[in-house]
Legacy VTK file of the C-alpha trace (Angstrom):
# vtk DataFile Version 3.0
C-alpha trace
ASCII
DATASET POLYDATA
POINTS 154 float
0.000 0.000 0.000
0.961 3.630 -0.121
0.714 3.695 3.685
4.269 3.387 5.018
3.659 3.370 8.783
5.190 0.412 10.591
2.154 -0.189 12.799
-1.577 -0.311 12.250
-3.877 1.564 14.541
-6.825 -0.814 14.332
-7.460 -4.427 15.238
-9.895 -6.942 13.752
-10.560 -10.448 15.044
-12.705 -12.899 13.149
-13.860 -16.390 13.963
-14.648 -18.527 10.938
-14.709 -22.168 10.035
-11.879 -23.189 7.726
-11.528 -26.199 5.546
-9.365 -27.396 2.692
-11.309 -25.510 0.036
-12.191 -21.812 0.077
-15.811 -22.008 1.213
-17.917 -19.020 2.231
-18.484 -20.020 5.863
-20.217 -17.574 8.192
-18.115 -15.830 10.765
-18.268 -13.507 13.713
-15.940 -10.560 14.111
-14.907 -7.793 16.418
-12.860 -4.725 15.515
-11.526 -1.573 17.106
-10.710 1.559 15.114
-9.311 4.116 17.579
-8.716 6.757 14.911
-12.421 6.727 14.079
-13.371 6.300 17.733
-15.424 3.181 16.997
-15.623 -0.485 17.711
-17.620 -2.997 15.672
-18.937 -6.496 16.186
-20.940 -8.538 13.740
-21.846 -11.674 11.911
-21.863 -12.527 8.223
-19.943 -14.112 5.399
-16.827 -12.648 3.826
-16.075 -13.006 0.112
-19.437 -14.297 -1.067
-19.176 -15.669 -4.597
-22.243 -15.205 -6.829
-22.867 -18.987 -6.820
-23.115 -18.935 -3.025
-25.506 -15.990 -3.137
-27.767 -17.934 -5.509
-27.930 -20.769 -2.964
-28.596 -18.244 -0.203
-31.402 -16.600 -2.232
-33.109 -19.981 -2.689
-32.745 -20.594 1.052
-34.255 -17.163 1.789
-37.267 -17.860 -0.430
-37.707 -21.358 0.990
-37.323 -20.351 4.659
-38.320 -16.691 4.629
-39.906 -16.761 8.089
-36.668 -18.095 9.597
-34.637 -15.391 7.845
-36.942 -12.557 8.931
-37.045 -13.833 12.503
-33.248 -14.158 12.640
-32.799 -10.678 11.162
-35.279 -9.223 13.643
-33.350 -10.737 16.562
-30.046 -9.335 15.289
-31.517 -5.859 14.839
-33.205 -5.985 18.256
-29.742 -6.616 19.762
-28.435 -3.396 18.185
-26.922 -4.733 14.970
-27.826 -3.113 11.685
-28.344 -4.801 8.352
-25.488 -3.898 5.982
-25.477 -4.841 2.316
-24.028 -4.102 -1.054
-27.005 -4.391 -3.393
-27.637 -4.839 -7.071
-29.309 -1.922 -8.823
-31.662 -4.237 -10.707
-34.277 -6.227 -8.797
-33.120 -9.860 -8.589
-36.536 -11.185 -7.452
-39.350 -9.080 -8.935
-42.180 -11.250 -7.577
-40.810 -11.656 -4.046
-42.387 -10.070 -0.973
-41.055 -6.568 -0.208
-39.754 -7.660 3.212
-37.343 -10.074 1.488
-36.093 -7.711 -1.232
-33.168 -6.218 0.754
-31.784 -9.737 1.250
-32.587 -11.077 -2.209
-31.116 -8.054 -3.990
-27.872 -8.113 -2.008
-24.503 -8.987 -3.508
-23.558 -9.765 0.096
-24.877 -8.823 3.511
-24.090 -8.955 7.194
-25.270 -7.620 10.535
-23.013 -5.315 12.539
-23.165 -3.329 15.737
-21.088 -0.144 15.719
-20.432 1.849 18.868
-18.605 5.088 19.553
-18.447 4.294 23.275
-14.736 3.499 23.437
-14.809 3.616 27.252
-17.020 0.525 27.188
-14.050 -1.515 25.932
-12.356 -1.259 29.319
-15.446 -2.108 31.359
-16.135 -5.649 32.639
-19.685 -5.441 31.250
-18.246 -5.261 27.724
-17.903 -9.039 27.555
-21.612 -9.330 28.347
-22.403 -6.822 25.580
-20.612 -9.012 23.046
-22.111 -12.194 24.458
-25.633 -10.753 24.154
-25.001 -9.596 20.586
-23.555 -12.899 19.395
-26.307 -14.856 21.166
-28.965 -12.751 19.467
-27.221 -13.234 16.105
-26.967 -17.016 16.484
-30.156 -17.715 14.463
-28.695 -15.665 11.594
-25.401 -17.517 11.927
-27.290 -20.821 11.640
-29.185 -19.522 8.605
-25.911 -18.608 6.887
-24.369 -21.922 7.978
-27.214 -23.944 6.427
-26.705 -22.054 3.153
-22.959 -22.663 3.271
-23.487 -26.386 3.852
-25.945 -26.521 0.931
-23.437 -24.638 -1.231
-20.698 -27.156 -0.355
-22.959 -30.143 -1.088
-23.865 -28.628 -4.495
-20.160 -28.213 -5.331
-19.399 -31.901 -4.863
LINES 1 155
154 0 1 2 3 4 5 6 7 8 9 10 11 12 13 14 15 16 17 18 19 20 21 22 23 24 25 26 27 28 29 30 31 32 33 34 35 36 37 38 39 40 41 42 43 44 45 46 47 48 49 50 51 52 53 54 55 56 57 58 59 60 61 62 63 64 65 66 67 68 69 70 71 72 73 74 75 76 77 78 79 80 81 82 83 84 85 86 87 88 89 90 91 92 93 94 95 96 97 98 99 100 101 102 103 104 105 106 107 108 109 110 111 112 113 114 115 116 117 118 119 120 121 122 123 124 125 126 127 128 129 130 131 132 133 134 135 136 137 138 139 140 141 142 143 144 145 146 147 148 149 150 151 152 153
């Protein structure tokens, strides 16, 4: 990069399943960006190939109630839905509530906080635990799609 500093001023940790092949497994992450005065925690899938997203879209249409319930739990815990979306509607006949997910190139749920003092408080661990617990249904939804994607590849 053009950045020539010896040290970075942010930290990101991610927990993902790894295997022999590059598979889009869901993961959980936590990051601190002191320069921006923010910390982040979330759940999602990194590097989602279009073939995986097609499997995920079918899963969303097949189990839409599970997806909406999982998304609602993540949002209720303070995470926000984040997505990079296609400009053209990928599922014209789908219910409006599903469109943000069906039209996404990728998506994840992330909590962002500017309360940097919270990082040094003992209650911070409970904050993360509550967030990840609330996001567990979404993690399982992503995991089921990843497993279906892997079985279709073989």
